[in-house]
C-alpha positions, 0 to 999 in steps of 0.5 A, a space after each residue: 272068081 273074084 281073083 280072076 275078075 280082079 286080075 283081068 278087070 271089068 268084063 266089058 273092057 275085055 271084048 276080044 278075050 276068049 274064055 275056055 271053061 273045062 268042066 268035068 265029064 258029064 258037067 252040064 254046059 248051061 250050068 257052067 255058063 251061068 256060073 261063069 257068066 260074070 267073068 265071060 264077055 258076051 258069047 266069047 267062051 267055049 266049054 269042054 268036058 276034058 282037059 285034053 280036048 281044050 285049046 290049052 292042051 292042044 297048044 301048050 306053052 303057046 296057047 295065046 299065040 295059037 289063038 291070035 294066029 288062028 282067029 285074028 290072023 287066019 294063020 292056021 297052025 297045027 296042034 302039038 297036043 299034050 299026050 294023053 298016055 303020060 302016066 307020071 308028072 316026071 313024064 309030063 315034065 320030060 315031054 315039056 322040056 323041049 318047049 321049055 328049052 326053046 323058051 329059055 334059049 329065046 329069053 337068053 338070046 331074042 334072035 333065036 327063032 321060036 
């Protein structure tokens, strides 16, 4: 947590940031909230009990943009969830590859639509 606080700065200066805590199945939400309280700005947090229920898993590689679109701009977008049935790391990398390819193309040529 010290490294996160150092990297993100003082909690009172992060008023619009949202923190998502991914607990283990059966984790006590209140206990997790207390544990992470020094890092969380007021009520800007969510607790989920499974990675696949997280914002990050629902919007991989575009988590921040999806959040801003939905909660700041009211531009609701669909999810592109990480598949739950991936058996190996190689399969997961294969699933992510098209997302990496678009990012690489955009990086090489900023006029490419993402």
